[in-house]
C-alpha positions, 0 to 999 in steps of 0.5 A: 379154438385152433382145431379139433382132432378125434383120437381114434384106433383099435382098443389097447393101442395107447389112445387114452395114454396119449390123450392123458399125456398130451393134455397133462391130465388123467381125464381118460382112464387108461386100462388094459381092456377093450372099451375102457373109453366109453364116453369121449373125453375132451381136453384142450392144450395150449399151442406153443408159439415162441413168436407170441412170447416175443410179441408180449415182451415187446408190448409189455403185455400183462397176459399171454393167451395162446390159441387152443388145440382140442383133442377128443379121445373116442372109444376104441373101434373093432371089426363090425363097428359099422354094423354096431359091434362093440361101441360102433354106433357111438364111435361113428357118431362121435367121429362125425363131429371132429375136424380131423382124425388122429389115428393112433397105431400100435407100433410096439411089442409088449406081451403084457398088453393084449392086442384085440387082433392077437398080434402087432400089425399097424397096417392091418389095424389101419385097414380095419378102422378105415374099412369100418369107416368106409362101410359106414360112409357107403351105408349113409350114402346108399340110404340117401341116394334113392330119394335124391335120384327120384327128386332129380328125375322130377327136375329138382336141380339141387337134388341132381347136383347132390345125387351126382356127387353122391354117386361119384363118392359111392363109386370111390368107396366101393373101389376101396378108397376113402372119400377124401380122394374124391375129386370135388370142385370149389363149387361142389365142396360145400355140398360135399361137406354136408354129407359128413362122410367119415373118410372125407376127414384128413388123417394124421397117423400117430405111431406109438412106439416103445421108448427106445424107438421114440427118436428114430422110429422102428420097422413098424413105423417105417411101414406106416410112413410109407402108407402115409406118403402114398395117401398124402397124409401126415405121420408122427412117431411118438412114445406115449410112455415117454409123453406120460413121463414128460407130462409129470415134469413141471420144470422146463429145465428138467423137461429139456434134460429128460428129453435130451436123455431120450435123444429127443429135441422136443415133446411129441405134443409139439410134433403133433401140433405142427403136423396138425396145423399142416394137415388142416392148413391153419395159420396163426395171427395175433392181437397185441397190447399192454393187457394181453398178447393173444394168438388166434387160428384161422384157415390159410387163405382166409380173408380179414373179415373171417379172421375178425370173426374168429374173435367175435361174430360182430367184428366180421359182421361190421368189418370196416378195415384191419390195421395190419403189421407183419410179424417181422416188422413188429419185432425188428422195429420194436413194436407198434409205434416203431412200425407206424413210424416206419410206415409198416402199419397197413390199412387192409380191407375185406379182400385182404388174405391173412398171412401167418404171424400178422398182428391185427387191430380190427375196426368195425361198426355194428 
């Protein structure tokens, strides 16, 4: 699994249409009325990586297995969701489970598609959603804080650490800022994560524009880009309508021709994946052999045993070493044997930090 993104936003902004297009399924019913999506739909897509095809070609692999990206299409949120309005409670519970938030914003005018707020204004829409998430976070922290403060006064060290961190987070939220801007030390990070705050999750804004603006964006998406830059967030411009059409095409040449006719070099899915990887600071490593070439995803700065654990927990538990070849050496030297002969296969231990594109053989004993 690469990572898990919850697609959120107000009703009728194009969430389910985008989900269907990205996962090339009709799993999410798309319709022009609020709360069309009641239960979260989950779809997985393969992450395209041209490096993987090159590795498979050199190794003459029988199968190519890309890493996977998971999208969760979550029910539309409205004002008052933090108090249970609409499908608020369900929405908030579902969003707590995802790694990152893909916030879809409507950046197109269309009289045939109603807007729950009565007009098109992506910055207002973003604020509505963010406010509801912040209110839910404040309520969650306030509910826990009193009990922790009592325990802290009684001398409980863990409670004091948690209470101090909660107080800082609450202050930031009360100032109208999301929890992701709270300054947290490396030691505090695991504790902070336990709070499961909605606004602590990284955000990727997706501007859903009309077809004519898919390549360049429009005035609406430009405003969102300014907001994203100020927040150090990611932003992608996509036309869900175009993505829907692309998803119906199976011939690669037809896809390329259609995209070119729209002034696009690649699909919105590819842009979304790249932005998502950057957002979550992820990298890819490979296992390569005659049976299969497989891509795996791990957090940047992960050490070799953690990468081994992505494949199987036993690999991490009994890790001995990682036989490692960097991608460039593998390709330029014609594969594993060529890399070995040139002294480019390295024996790396538990402290080795995984590099993007590494090819691994893990040695373990359990």
